[in-house]
OpenMM code with the backbone's topology and positions (N, CA, C; nanometers):
from openmm import Vec3, app, unit

residues = "MET ASP VAL ASP GLU ARG VAL ALA LEU ALA ASN GLY ARG LEU LYS ALA ALA ARG VAL GLY VAL THR ILE GLU ARG ARG GLY GLY THR LEU TRP LEU ARG GLY THR PHE PRO PRO LYS PRO GLY SER ASN ARG ILE LYS PRO TYR ARG GLN LYS PHE ALA LEU GLY VAL LYS ALA ASN PRO ALA GLY VAL GLN HIS ALA GLU LYS GLN ALA ARG LEU MET GLY ALA".split()
positions = [
    Vec3(-7.0460, -1.5104, 2.3787),
    Vec3(-7.0338, -1.3995, 2.4712),
    Vec3(-6.9212, -1.4322, 2.5695),
    Vec3(-6.8263, -1.3411, 2.5839),
    Vec3(-6.7139, -1.3686, 2.6738),
    Vec3(-6.7489, -1.3305, 2.8179),
    Vec3(-6.6601, -1.3624, 2.9079),
    Vec3(-6.6853, -1.3450, 3.0509),
    Vec3(-6.7010, -1.1974, 3.0877),
    Vec3(-6.6212, -1.1103, 3.0276),
    Vec3(-6.6326, -0.9673, 3.0597),
    Vec3(-6.7708, -0.9129, 3.0242),
    Vec3(-6.8267, -0.9589, 2.9126),
    Vec3(-6.9614, -0.9165, 2.8748),
    Vec3(-7.0641, -0.9692, 2.9737),
    Vec3(-7.0467, -1.0928, 3.0181),
    Vec3(-7.1390, -1.1507, 3.1166),
    Vec3(-7.1316, -1.0758, 3.2494),
    Vec3(-7.0111, -1.0374, 3.2901),
    Vec3(-6.9949, -0.9605, 3.4137),
    Vec3(-7.0640, -0.8252, 3.3993),
    Vec3(-7.0487, -0.7605, 3.2848),
    Vec3(-7.1124, -0.6308, 3.2617),
    Vec3(-7.2645, -0.6428, 3.2661),
    Vec3(-7.3188, -0.7482, 3.2055),
    Vec3(-7.4636, -0.7692, 3.2090),
    Vec3(-7.5115, -0.7958, 3.3515),
    Vec3(-7.4383, -0.8781, 3.4247),
    Vec3(-7.4750, -0.9079, 3.5634),
    Vec3(-7.4701, -0.7808, 3.6480),
    Vec3(-7.3678, -0.6984, 3.6282),
    Vec3(-7.3587, -0.5725, 3.7025),
    Vec3(-7.4741, -0.4790, 3.6677),
    Vec3(-7.5183, -0.4818, 3.5424),
    Vec3(-7.6346, -0.4023, 3.5027),
    Vec3(-7.7605, -0.4474, 3.5747),
    Vec3(-7.7778, -0.5790, 3.5861),
    Vec3(-7.8940, -0.6317, 3.6585),
    Vec3(-7.8864, -0.5968, 3.8072),
    Vec3(-7.7670, -0.6055, 3.8642),
    Vec3(-7.7505, -0.5716, 4.0057),
    Vec3(-7.7781, -0.4233, 4.0295),
    Vec3(-7.7333, -0.3396, 3.9385),
    Vec3(-7.7562, -0.1958, 3.9522),
    Vec3(-7.9047, -0.1635, 3.9403),
    Vec3(-7.9732, -0.2287, 3.8452),
    Vec3(-8.1165, -0.2061, 3.8273),
    Vec3(-8.1948, -0.2491, 3.9513),
    Vec3(-8.1465, -0.3532, 4.0181),
    Vec3(-8.2116, -0.4021, 4.1397),
    Vec3(-8.1658, -0.3247, 4.2633),
    Vec3(-8.0767, -0.2282, 4.2446),
    Vec3(-8.0240, -0.1434, 4.3521),
    Vec3(-7.9624, -0.2259, 4.4648),
    Vec3(-7.8799, -0.3228, 4.4249),
    Vec3(-7.8161, -0.4123, 4.5214),
    Vec3(-7.7007, -0.3437, 4.5934),
    Vec3(-7.6215, -0.2643, 4.5251),
    Vec3(-7.5105, -0.1943, 4.5890),
    Vec3(-7.3812, -0.2730, 4.5933),
    Vec3(-7.3780, -0.3862, 4.5258),
    Vec3(-7.2578, -0.4694, 4.5185),
    Vec3(-7.2295, -0.4949, 4.3710),
    Vec3(-7.1022, -0.4894, 4.3316),
    Vec3(-7.0656, -0.5161, 4.1929),
    Vec3(-6.9700, -0.6337, 4.1855),
    Vec3(-6.9646, -0.6931, 4.0675),
    Vec3(-6.8746, -0.8046, 4.0400),
    Vec3(-6.7556, -0.7492, 3.9638),
    Vec3(-6.6365, -0.7886, 4.0045),
    Vec3(-6.5141, -0.7484, 3.9351),
    Vec3(-6.4378, -0.8725, 3.8932),
    Vec3(-6.3745, -0.8631, 3.7779),
    Vec3(-6.2856, -0.9703, 3.7329),
    Vec3(-6.1425, -0.9250, 3.7573),
    Vec3(-6.0701, -1.0019, 3.8353),
    Vec3(-5.9290, -0.9727, 3.8626),
    Vec3(-5.8510, -1.0962, 3.8240),
    Vec3(-5.7838, -1.0866, 3.7110),
    Vec3(-5.7131, -1.2042, 3.6604),
    Vec3(-5.8132, -1.3097, 3.6188),
    Vec3(-5.7984, -1.4289, 3.6709),
    Vec3(-5.8879, -1.5377, 3.6347),
    Vec3(-5.9939, -1.5669, 3.7382),
    Vec3(-6.0116, -1.4765, 3.8375),
    Vec3(-6.1109, -1.5001, 3.9416),
    Vec3(-6.2072, -1.3830, 3.9516),
    Vec3(-6.3173, -1.4062, 4.0225),
    Vec3(-6.4194, -1.3037, 4.0406),
    Vec3(-6.4205, -1.2554, 4.1849),
    Vec3(-6.4422, -1.1258, 4.2004),
    Vec3(-6.4468, -1.0610, 4.3308),
    Vec3(-6.5759, -0.9816, 4.3418),
    Vec3(-6.6213, -0.9585, 4.4642),
    Vec3(-6.7337, -0.8692, 4.4893),
    Vec3(-6.6802, -0.7425, 4.5538),
    Vec3(-6.7410, -0.6299, 4.5175),
    Vec3(-6.6992, -0.5020, 4.5739),
    Vec3(-6.8228, -0.4247, 4.6167),
    Vec3(-6.8174, -0.3699, 4.7364),
    Vec3(-6.9289, -0.2916, 4.7871),
    Vec3(-6.8915, -0.2223, 4.9165),
    Vec3(-6.9840, -0.1435, 4.9688),
    Vec3(-6.9641, -0.0750, 5.0961),
    Vec3(-7.0231, -0.1617, 5.2058),
    Vec3(-6.9362, -0.2033, 5.2979),
    Vec3(-6.9766, -0.2935, 5.4049),
    Vec3(-6.9280, -0.2404, 5.5389),
    Vec3(-6.9873, -0.2900, 5.6490),
    Vec3(-6.9385, -0.2509, 5.7819),
    Vec3(-6.7943, -0.2969, 5.8018),
    Vec3(-6.7235, -0.2354, 5.8948),
    Vec3(-6.5845, -0.2759, 5.9200),
    Vec3(-6.5750, -0.4215, 5.9646),
    Vec3(-6.4643, -0.4819, 5.9315),
    Vec3(-6.4394, -0.6195, 5.9740),
    Vec3(-6.4164, -0.6220, 6.1248),
    Vec3(-6.4508, -0.7324, 6.1922),
    Vec3(-6.4260, -0.7406, 6.3364),
    Vec3(-6.2773, -0.7206, 6.3671),
    Vec3(-6.2495, -0.6430, 6.4681),
    Vec3(-6.1116, -0.6165, 6.5067),
    Vec3(-6.0477, -0.5013, 6.4314),
    Vec3(-6.1207, -0.4411, 6.3382),
    Vec3(-6.0673, -0.3297, 6.2605),
    Vec3(-6.0737, -0.2007, 6.3421),
    Vec3(-5.9848, -0.1076, 6.3119),
    Vec3(-5.9863, 0.0224, 6.3788),
    Vec3(-6.0895, 0.1169, 6.3189),
    Vec3(-6.1428, 0.0835, 6.2043),
    Vec3(-6.2424, 0.1688, 6.1389),
    Vec3(-6.3756, 0.1586, 6.2130),
    Vec3(-6.4529, 0.2676, 6.2067),
    Vec3(-6.5829, 0.2654, 6.2729),
    Vec3(-6.6983, 0.2849, 6.1744),
    Vec3(-6.6681, 0.3375, 6.0550),
    Vec3(-6.7715, 0.3605, 5.9546),
    Vec3(-6.7591, 0.2574, 5.8429),
    Vec3(-6.8708, 0.2275, 5.7751),
    Vec3(-6.8630, 0.1378, 5.6586),
    Vec3(-6.7723, 0.1965, 5.5507),
    Vec3(-6.7064, 0.1089, 5.4755),
    Vec3(-6.6167, 0.1528, 5.3684),
    Vec3(-6.6161, 0.0492, 5.2566),
    Vec3(-6.5634, 0.0899, 5.1392),
    Vec3(-6.5584, 0.0018, 5.0222),
    Vec3(-6.4604, -0.1119, 5.0473),
    Vec3(-6.5088, -0.2335, 5.0270),
    Vec3(-6.4245, -0.3507, 5.0474),
    Vec3(-6.4400, -0.4448, 4.9286),
    Vec3(-6.3391, -0.5265, 4.9072),
    Vec3(-6.3418, -0.6301, 4.8041),
    Vec3(-6.3345, -0.7655, 4.8725),
    Vec3(-6.4143, -0.8589, 4.8220),
    Vec3(-6.4151, -0.9943, 4.8754),
    Vec3(-6.3884, -1.0930, 4.7631),
    Vec3(-6.2900, -1.1780, 4.7822),
    Vec3(-6.2603, -1.2824, 4.6843),
    Vec3(-6.3636, -1.3930, 4.6988),
    Vec3(-6.4226, -1.4330, 4.5879),
    Vec3(-6.5220, -1.5400, 4.5920),
    Vec3(-6.4592, -1.6776, 4.5787),
    Vec3(-6.3405, -1.6831, 4.5222),
    Vec3(-6.2758, -1.8125, 4.5032),
    Vec3(-6.3341, -1.8916, 4.3882),
    Vec3(-6.3999, -1.8233, 4.2938),
    Vec3(-6.4538, -1.8909, 4.1758),
    Vec3(-6.3824, -1.8389, 4.0520),
    Vec3(-6.3735, -1.9237, 3.9533),
    Vec3(-6.3081, -1.8871, 3.8279),
    Vec3(-6.3965, -1.7933, 3.7470),
    Vec3(-6.3334, -1.7151, 3.6619),
    Vec3(-6.4048, -1.6226, 3.5745),
    Vec3(-6.4545, -1.6987, 3.4527),
    Vec3(-6.5682, -1.7665, 3.4695),
    Vec3(-6.6340, -1.8380, 3.3608),
    Vec3(-6.7844, -1.8162, 3.3764),
    Vec3(-6.8668, -1.8602, 3.2800),
    Vec3(-7.0108, -1.8343, 3.2896),
    Vec3(-7.0749, -1.8849, 3.4194),
    Vec3(-7.0367, -2.0037, 3.4646),
    Vec3(-7.0928, -2.0560, 3.5897),
    Vec3(-7.0479, -1.9711, 3.7083),
    Vec3(-6.9247, -1.9245, 3.7046),
    Vec3(-6.8741, -1.8390, 3.8112),
    Vec3(-6.9477, -1.7065, 3.8184),
    Vec3(-6.9847, -1.6509, 3.7028),
    Vec3(-7.0584, -1.5246, 3.7001),
    Vec3(-7.1965, -1.5442, 3.7621),
    Vec3(-7.2621, -1.6555, 3.7326),
    Vec3(-7.3929, -1.6838, 3.7932),
    Vec3(-7.3807, -1.6936, 3.9447),
    Vec3(-7.2793, -1.7655, 3.9903),
    Vec3(-7.2571, -1.7797, 4.1345),
    Vec3(-7.2283, -1.6437, 4.1979),
    Vec3(-7.1464, -1.5634, 4.1335),
    Vec3(-7.1111, -1.4316, 4.1858),
    Vec3(-7.2341, -1.3414, 4.1953),
    Vec3(-7.3223, -1.3495, 4.0969),
    Vec3(-7.4425, -1.2665, 4.1002),
    Vec3(-7.5328, -1.3069, 4.2169),
    Vec3(-7.5447, -1.4361, 4.2418),
    Vec3(-7.6248, -1.4826, 4.3560),
    Vec3(-7.5643, -1.4350, 4.4873),
    Vec3(-7.4321, -1.4461, 4.4999),
    Vec3(-7.3647, -1.4018, 4.6217),
    Vec3(-7.3798, -1.2506, 4.6401),
    Vec3(-7.3723, -1.1757, 4.5307),
    Vec3(-7.3866, -1.0303, 4.5383),
    Vec3(-7.5252, -0.9929, 4.5891),
    Vec3(-7.6263, -1.0629, 4.5414),
    Vec3(-7.7628, -1.0347, 4.5872),
    Vec3(-7.7782, -1.0667, 4.7360),
    Vec3(-7.7153, -1.1744, 4.7813),
    Vec3(-7.7219, -1.2090, 4.9236),
    Vec3(-7.6508, -1.1051, 5.0098),
    Vec3(-7.5335, -1.0621, 4.9669),
    Vec3(-7.4555, -0.9667, 5.0460),
    Vec3(-7.5162, -0.8269, 5.0431),
    Vec3(-7.5853, -0.7932, 4.9360),
    Vec3(-7.6432, -0.6604, 4.9240),
    Vec3(-7.7809, -0.6476, 4.9858),
    Vec3(-7.8374, -0.7586, 5.0299),
    Vec3(-7.9737, -0.7552, 5.0864),
    Vec3(-7.9763, -0.6965, 5.2256),
] * unit.nanometer
topology = app.Topology()
chain = topology.addChain("A")
for resn in residues:
    res = topology.addResidue(resn, chain)
    for name in ("N", "CA", "C"):
        topology.addAtom(name, app.Element.getBySymbol(name[0]), res)
């Protein structure tokens, strides 16, 4: 099973759990995407879609780590 399939399965589990955060593969790294409050110092006042780099490689261990981080951020 390749990394893209693992990301798709993890996103399915996150969606079923209604976490509200998804995992994206961009190049060789994994990112989280979701609707979060504005960053400190931002001019925005409402929550908006943001991407966060996890700094982990796109491999099976990285997907597991990303899923755990997604659950923490979506809680």
